[in-house]
PyMOL Python script that loads the backbone (N, CA, C, O; Angstrom):
from pymol import cmd

cmd.read_pdbstr("""\
ATOM      1  N   UNK A   1     -16.208-101.172  49.215  1.00  0.00           N
ATOM      2  CA  UNK A   1     -14.933-100.714  48.641  1.00  0.00           C
ATOM      3  C   UNK A   1     -14.160 -99.874  49.653  1.00  0.00           C
ATOM      4  O   UNK A   1     -12.930 -99.905  49.690  1.00  0.00           O
ATOM      5  N   UNK A   2     -14.890 -99.129  50.469  1.00  0.00           N
ATOM      6  CA  UNK A   2     -14.224 -98.290  51.475  1.00  0.00           C
ATOM      7  C   UNK A   2     -13.428 -99.143  52.446  1.00  0.00           C
ATOM      8  O   UNK A   2     -12.309 -98.789  52.815  1.00  0.00           O
ATOM      9  N   UNK A   3     -14.000-100.265  52.861  1.00  0.00           N
ATOM     10  CA  UNK A   3     -13.312-101.125  53.832  1.00  0.00           C
ATOM     11  C   UNK A   3     -12.054-101.731  53.217  1.00  0.00           C
ATOM     12  O   UNK A   3     -11.029-101.856  53.887  1.00  0.00           O
ATOM     13  N   UNK A   4     -12.136-102.107  51.939  1.00  0.00           N
ATOM     14  CA  UNK A   4     -10.967-102.701  51.287  1.00  0.00           C
ATOM     15  C   UNK A   4      -9.828-101.700  51.236  1.00  0.00           C
ATOM     16  O   UNK A   4      -8.678-102.046  51.508  1.00  0.00           O
ATOM     17  N   UNK A   5     -10.139-100.475  50.892  1.00  0.00           N
ATOM     18  CA  UNK A   5      -9.106 -99.441  50.823  1.00  0.00           C
ATOM     19  C   UNK A   5      -8.519 -99.213  52.215  1.00  0.00           C
ATOM     20  O   UNK A   5      -7.314 -99.002  52.356  1.00  0.00           O
ATOM     21  N   UNK A   6      -9.362 -99.255  53.231  1.00  0.00           N
ATOM     22  CA  UNK A   6      -8.904 -99.041  54.602  1.00  0.00           C
ATOM     23  C   UNK A   6      -7.967-100.168  55.015  1.00  0.00           C
ATOM     24  O   UNK A   6      -6.938 -99.929  55.647  1.00  0.00           O
ATOM     25  N   UNK A   7      -8.330-101.411  54.652  1.00  0.00           N
ATOM     26  CA  UNK A   7      -7.487-102.554  55.019  1.00  0.00           C
ATOM     27  C   UNK A   7      -6.145-102.461  54.305  1.00  0.00           C
ATOM     28  O   UNK A   7      -5.112-102.778  54.895  1.00  0.00           O
ATOM     29  N   UNK A   8      -6.144-102.029  53.037  1.00  0.00           N
ATOM     30  CA  UNK A   8      -4.896-101.942  52.282  1.00  0.00           C
ATOM     31  C   UNK A   8      -3.959-100.919  52.913  1.00  0.00           C
ATOM     32  O   UNK A   8      -2.744-101.115  52.929  1.00  0.00           O
ATOM     33  N   UNK A   9      -4.518 -99.829  53.433  1.00  0.00           N
ATOM     34  CA  UNK A   9      -3.685 -98.778  54.027  1.00  0.00           C
ATOM     35  C   UNK A   9      -3.143 -99.233  55.374  1.00  0.00           C
ATOM     36  O   UNK A   9      -1.987 -98.970  55.705  1.00  0.00           O
ATOM     37  N   UNK A  10      -3.984 -99.920  56.155  1.00  0.00           N
ATOM     38  CA  UNK A  10      -3.561-100.334  57.496  1.00  0.00           C
ATOM     39  C   UNK A  10      -2.495-101.422  57.419  1.00  0.00           C
ATOM     40  O   UNK A  10      -2.465-102.195  56.461  1.00  0.00           O
ATOM     41  N   UNK A  11      -1.619-101.486  58.422  1.00  0.00           N
ATOM     42  CA  UNK A  11      -0.634-102.569  58.476  1.00  0.00           C
ATOM     43  C   UNK A  11      -1.318-103.908  58.702  1.00  0.00           C
ATOM     44  O   UNK A  11      -2.329-103.972  59.402  1.00  0.00           O
ATOM     45  N   UNK A  12      -0.784-104.985  58.119  1.00  0.00           N
ATOM     46  CA  UNK A  12      -1.460-106.287  58.203  1.00  0.00           C
ATOM     47  C   UNK A  12      -1.591-106.789  59.635  1.00  0.00           C
ATOM     48  O   UNK A  12      -2.553-107.486  59.958  1.00  0.00           O
ATOM     49  N   UNK A  13      -0.636-106.444  60.500  1.00  0.00           N
ATOM     50  CA  UNK A  13      -0.696-106.935  61.878  1.00  0.00           C
ATOM     51  C   UNK A  13      -1.935-106.381  62.589  1.00  0.00           C
ATOM     52  O   UNK A  13      -2.617-107.103  63.317  1.00  0.00           O
ATOM     53  N   UNK A  14      -2.216-105.100  62.373  1.00  0.00           N
ATOM     54  CA  UNK A  14      -3.394-104.489  62.999  1.00  0.00           C
ATOM     55  C   UNK A  14      -4.666-105.137  62.472  1.00  0.00           C
ATOM     56  O   UNK A  14      -5.580-105.449  63.235  1.00  0.00           O
ATOM     57  N   UNK A  15      -4.715-105.337  61.158  1.00  0.00           N
ATOM     58  CA  UNK A  15      -5.911-105.928  60.557  1.00  0.00           C
ATOM     59  C   UNK A  15      -6.110-107.339  61.084  1.00  0.00           C
ATOM     60  O   UNK A  15      -7.228-107.731  61.420  1.00  0.00           O
ATOM     61  N   UNK A  16      -5.019-108.106  61.155  1.00  0.00           N
ATOM     62  CA  UNK A  16      -5.129-109.480  61.657  1.00  0.00           C
ATOM     63  C   UNK A  16      -5.590-109.476  63.107  1.00  0.00           C
ATOM     64  O   UNK A  16      -6.412-110.302  63.504  1.00  0.00           O
ATOM     65  N   UNK A  17      -5.062-108.541  63.900  1.00  0.00           N
ATOM     66  CA  UNK A  17      -5.447-108.486  65.316  1.00  0.00           C
ATOM     67  C   UNK A  17      -6.934-108.187  65.453  1.00  0.00           C
ATOM     68  O   UNK A  17      -7.640-108.841  66.221  1.00  0.00           O
ATOM     69  N   UNK A  18      -7.403-107.194  64.703  1.00  0.00           N
ATOM     70  CA  UNK A  18      -8.816-106.818  64.808  1.00  0.00           C
ATOM     71  C   UNK A  18      -9.716-107.928  64.271  1.00  0.00           C
ATOM     72  O   UNK A  18     -10.759-108.222  64.854  1.00  0.00           O
ATOM     73  N   UNK A  19      -9.308-108.549  63.149  1.00  0.00           N
ATOM     74  CA  UNK A  19     -10.109-109.640  62.586  1.00  0.00           C
ATOM     75  C   UNK A  19     -10.158-110.805  63.561  1.00  0.00           C
ATOM     76  O   UNK A  19     -11.227-111.370  63.795  1.00  0.00           O
ATOM     77  N   UNK A  20      -9.020-111.171  64.131  1.00  0.00           N
ATOM     78  CA  UNK A  20      -8.979-112.279  65.083  1.00  0.00           C
ATOM     79  C   UNK A  20      -9.821-111.975  66.311  1.00  0.00           C
ATOM     80  O   UNK A  20     -10.550-112.839  66.799  1.00  0.00           O
ATOM     81  N   UNK A  21      -9.721-110.743  66.816  1.00  0.00           N
ATOM     82  CA  UNK A  21     -10.499-110.369  67.998  1.00  0.00           C
ATOM     83  C   UNK A  21     -11.995-110.420  67.680  1.00  0.00           C
ATOM     84  O   UNK A  21     -12.787-110.916  68.482  1.00  0.00           O
ATOM     85  N   UNK A  22     -12.378-109.908  66.513  1.00  0.00           N
ATOM     86  CA  UNK A  22     -13.797-109.905  66.142  1.00  0.00           C
ATOM     87  C   UNK A  22     -14.310-111.331  65.990  1.00  0.00           C
ATOM     88  O   UNK A  22     -15.402-111.656  66.457  1.00  0.00           O
ATOM     89  N   UNK A  23     -13.520-112.182  65.335  1.00  0.00           N
ATOM     90  CA  UNK A  23     -13.942-113.578  65.136  1.00  0.00           C
ATOM     91  C   UNK A  23     -14.057-114.286  66.480  1.00  0.00           C
ATOM     92  O   UNK A  23     -15.001-115.043  66.706  1.00  0.00           O
ATOM     93  N   UNK A  24     -13.092-114.040  67.381  1.00  0.00           N
ATOM     94  CA  UNK A  24     -13.134-114.686  68.698  1.00  0.00           C
ATOM     95  C   UNK A  24     -14.360-114.213  69.474  1.00  0.00           C
ATOM     96  O   UNK A  24     -15.070-115.019  70.076  1.00  0.00           O
ATOM     97  N   UNK A  25     -14.605-112.907  69.458  1.00  0.00           N
ATOM     98  CA  UNK A  25     -15.756-112.365  70.202  1.00  0.00           C
ATOM     99  C   UNK A  25     -17.055-112.949  69.655  1.00  0.00           C
ATOM    100  O   UNK A  25     -17.926-113.374  70.414  1.00  0.00           O
ATOM    101  N   UNK A  26     -17.172-112.964  68.321  1.00  0.00           N
ATOM    102  CA  UNK A  26     -18.399-113.502  67.711  1.00  0.00           C
ATOM    103  C   UNK A  26     -18.533-114.987  68.031  1.00  0.00           C
ATOM    104  O   UNK A  26     -19.617-115.460  68.372  1.00  0.00           O
ATOM    105  N   UNK A  27     -17.418-115.726  67.920  1.00  0.00           N
ATOM    106  CA  UNK A  27     -17.454-117.170  68.156  1.00  0.00           C
ATOM    107  C   UNK A  27     -17.802-117.511  69.596  1.00  0.00           C
ATOM    108  O   UNK A  27     -18.368-118.570  69.866  1.00  0.00           O
ATOM    109  N   UNK A  28     -17.464-116.613  70.526  1.00  0.00           N
ATOM    110  CA  UNK A  28     -17.754-116.888  71.942  1.00  0.00           C
ATOM    111  C   UNK A  28     -19.125-116.349  72.323  1.00  0.00           C
ATOM    112  O   UNK A  28     -19.897-117.027  73.002  1.00  0.00           O
ATOM    113  N   UNK A  29     -19.428-115.130  71.885  1.00  0.00           N
ATOM    114  CA  UNK A  29     -20.660-114.470  72.333  1.00  0.00           C
ATOM    115  C   UNK A  29     -21.894-115.124  71.720  1.00  0.00           C
ATOM    116  O   UNK A  29     -22.907-115.299  72.396  1.00  0.00           O
ATOM    117  N   UNK A  30     -21.809-115.489  70.429  1.00  0.00           N
ATOM    118  CA  UNK A  30     -22.998-116.042  69.770  1.00  0.00           C
ATOM    119  C   UNK A  30     -23.479-117.327  70.435  1.00  0.00           C
ATOM    120  O   UNK A  30     -24.644-117.390  70.826  1.00  0.00           O
ATOM    121  N   UNK A  31     -22.637-118.361  70.584  1.00  0.00           N
ATOM    122  CA  UNK A  31     -23.126-119.601  71.207  1.00  0.00           C
ATOM    123  C   UNK A  31     -23.545-119.401  72.660  1.00  0.00           C
ATOM    124  O   UNK A  31     -24.559-119.948  73.092  1.00  0.00           O
ATOM    125  N   UNK A  32     -22.769-118.618  73.420  1.00  0.00           N
ATOM    126  CA  UNK A  32     -23.099-118.413  74.837  1.00  0.00           C
ATOM    127  C   UNK A  32     -24.423-117.662  74.964  1.00  0.00           C
ATOM    128  O   UNK A  32     -25.293-118.048  75.745  1.00  0.00           O
ATOM    129  N   UNK A  33     -24.566-116.601  74.198  1.00  0.00           N
ATOM    130  CA  UNK A  33     -25.810-115.841  74.243  1.00  0.00           C
ATOM    131  C   UNK A  33     -26.988-116.674  73.776  1.00  0.00           C
ATOM    132  O   UNK A  33     -28.078-116.589  74.341  1.00  0.00           O
ATOM    133  N   UNK A  34     -26.769-117.485  72.738  1.00  0.00           N
ATOM    134  CA  UNK A  34     -27.851-118.341  72.228  1.00  0.00           C
ATOM    135  C   UNK A  34     -28.259-119.364  73.276  1.00  0.00           C
ATOM    136  O   UNK A  34     -29.450-119.585  73.495  1.00  0.00           O
ATOM    137  N   UNK A  35     -27.277-119.994  73.931  1.00  0.00           N
ATOM    138  CA  UNK A  35     -27.587-120.994  74.956  1.00  0.00           C
ATOM    139  C   UNK A  35     -28.275-120.338  76.151  1.00  0.00           C
ATOM    140  O   UNK A  35     -29.239-120.883  76.688  1.00  0.00           O
ATOM    141  N   UNK A  36     -27.781-119.165  76.568  1.00  0.00           N
ATOM    142  CA  UNK A  36     -28.411-118.467  77.697  1.00  0.00           C
ATOM    143  C   UNK A  36     -29.851-118.093  77.344  1.00  0.00           C
ATOM    144  O   UNK A  36     -30.760-118.241  78.162  1.00  0.00           O
ATOM    145  N   UNK A  37     -30.046-117.605  76.115  1.00  0.00           N
ATOM    146  CA  UNK A  37     -31.390-117.224  75.677  1.00  0.00           C
ATOM    147  C   UNK A  37     -32.315-118.434  75.690  1.00  0.00           C
ATOM    148  O   UNK A  37     -33.460-118.336  76.131  1.00  0.00           O
ATOM    149  N   UNK A  38     -31.824-119.581  75.208  1.00  0.00           N
ATOM    150  CA  UNK A  38     -32.651-120.795  75.182  1.00  0.00           C
ATOM    151  C   UNK A  38     -32.907-121.289  76.603  1.00  0.00           C
ATOM    152  O   UNK A  38     -34.029-121.670  76.937  1.00  0.00           O
ATOM    153  N   UNK A  39     -31.864-121.284  77.441  1.00  0.00           N
ATOM    154  CA  UNK A  39     -32.023-121.797  78.804  1.00  0.00           C
ATOM    155  C   UNK A  39     -32.994-120.930  79.603  1.00  0.00           C
ATOM    156  O   UNK A  39     -33.720-121.443  80.455  1.00  0.00           O
ATOM    157  N   UNK A  40     -33.015-119.632  79.338  1.00  0.00           N
ATOM    158  CA  UNK A  40     -33.936-118.755  80.067  1.00  0.00           C
ATOM    159  C   UNK A  40     -35.379-119.010  79.626  1.00  0.00           C
ATOM    160  O   UNK A  40     -36.299-118.949  80.442  1.00  0.00           O
ATOM    161  N   UNK A  41     -35.576-119.297  78.339  1.00  0.00           N
ATOM    162  CA  UNK A  41     -36.936-119.432  77.818  1.00  0.00           C
ATOM    163  C   UNK A  41     -37.464-120.853  78.008  1.00  0.00           C
ATOM    164  O   UNK A  41     -38.608-121.044  78.420  1.00  0.00           O
ATOM    165  N   UNK A  42     -36.630-121.848  77.708  1.00  0.00           N
ATOM    166  CA  UNK A  42     -37.124-123.231  77.638  1.00  0.00           C
ATOM    167  C   UNK A  42     -37.520-123.786  79.008  1.00  0.00           C
ATOM    168  O   UNK A  42     -38.607-124.352  79.122  1.00  0.00           O
ATOM    169  N   UNK A  43     -36.690-123.654  80.064  1.00  0.00           N
ATOM    170  CA  UNK A  43     -37.019-124.328  81.332  1.00  0.00           C
ATOM    171  C   UNK A  43     -38.383-123.917  81.888  1.00  0.00           C
ATOM    172  O   UNK A  43     -39.030-124.718  82.563  1.00  0.00           O
ATOM    173  N   UNK A  44     -38.828-122.704  81.624  1.00  0.00           N
ATOM    174  CA  UNK A  44     -40.098-122.243  82.182  1.00  0.00           C
ATOM    175  C   UNK A  44     -41.244-123.159  81.758  1.00  0.00           C
ATOM    176  O   UNK A  44     -42.252-123.247  82.459  1.00  0.00           O
ATOM    177  N   UNK A  45     -41.102-123.847  80.611  1.00  0.00           N
ATOM    178  CA  UNK A  45     -42.184-124.723  80.151  1.00  0.00           C
ATOM    179  C   UNK A  45     -41.788-126.193  80.211  1.00  0.00           C
ATOM    180  O   UNK A  45     -42.558-127.016  80.708  1.00  0.00           O
ATOM    181  N   UNK A  46     -40.587-126.542  79.709  1.00  0.00           N
ATOM    182  CA  UNK A  46     -40.256-127.965  79.540  1.00  0.00           C
ATOM    183  C   UNK A  46     -39.865-128.606  80.875  1.00  0.00           C
ATOM    184  O   UNK A  46     -40.346-129.693  81.193  1.00  0.00           O
ATOM    185  N   UNK A  47     -39.002-127.955  81.660  1.00  0.00           N
ATOM    186  CA  UNK A  47     -38.522-128.603  82.888  1.00  0.00           C
ATOM    187  C   UNK A  47     -39.662-128.739  83.904  1.00  0.00           C
ATOM    188  O   UNK A  47     -39.745-129.744  84.610  1.00  0.00           O
ATOM    189  N   UNK A  48     -40.527-127.746  83.978  1.00  0.00           N
ATOM    190  CA  UNK A  48     -41.642-127.839  84.924  1.00  0.00           C
ATOM    191  C   UNK A  48     -42.605-128.951  84.507  1.00  0.00           C
ATOM    192  O   UNK A  48     -43.101-129.696  85.352  1.00  0.00           O
ATOM    193  N   UNK A  49     -42.862-129.060  83.224  1.00  0.00           N
ATOM    194  CA  UNK A  49     -43.776-130.104  82.756  1.00  0.00           C
ATOM    195  C   UNK A  49     -43.168-131.481  82.997  1.00  0.00           C
ATOM    196  O   UNK A  49     -43.897-132.440  83.251  1.00  0.00           O
ATOM    197  N   UNK A  50     -41.840-131.590  82.921  1.00  0.00           N
ATOM    198  CA  UNK A  50     -41.199-132.879  83.180  1.00  0.00           C
ATOM    199  C   UNK A  50     -41.270-133.220  84.675  1.00  0.00           C
ATOM    200  O   UNK A  50     -41.461-134.382  85.032  1.00  0.00           O
ATOM    201  N   UNK A  51     -41.121-132.231  85.539  1.00  0.00           N
ATOM    202  CA  UNK A  51     -41.124-132.488  86.982  1.00  0.00           C
ATOM    203  C   UNK A  51     -42.507-132.923  87.446  1.00  0.00           C
ATOM    204  O   UNK A  51     -42.640-133.854  88.240  1.00  0.00           O
ATOM    205  N   UNK A  52     -43.526-132.250  86.953  1.00  0.00           N
ATOM    206  CA  UNK A  52     -44.877-132.588  87.415  1.00  0.00           C
ATOM    207  C   UNK A  52     -45.319-133.879  86.762  1.00  0.00           C
ATOM    208  O   UNK A  52     -46.430-134.348  87.011  1.00  0.00           O
TER     209      UNK A  52
END
""", "prot")
cmd.dss("prot")
cmd.show_as("cartoon", "prot")
cmd.util.cbc("prot")
cmd.orient("prot")
């Protein structure tokens, strides 16, 4: 409820900017971080086993 009251008080442009920035950051960071995490862990076992 606190967040709703805060959003109602704030101007819509600010809220839209922050929401858009948060969504963009999450949309970019999550897949990139997930892929980096997988690429760091997976090659140590799968790529070496494929090469040998």
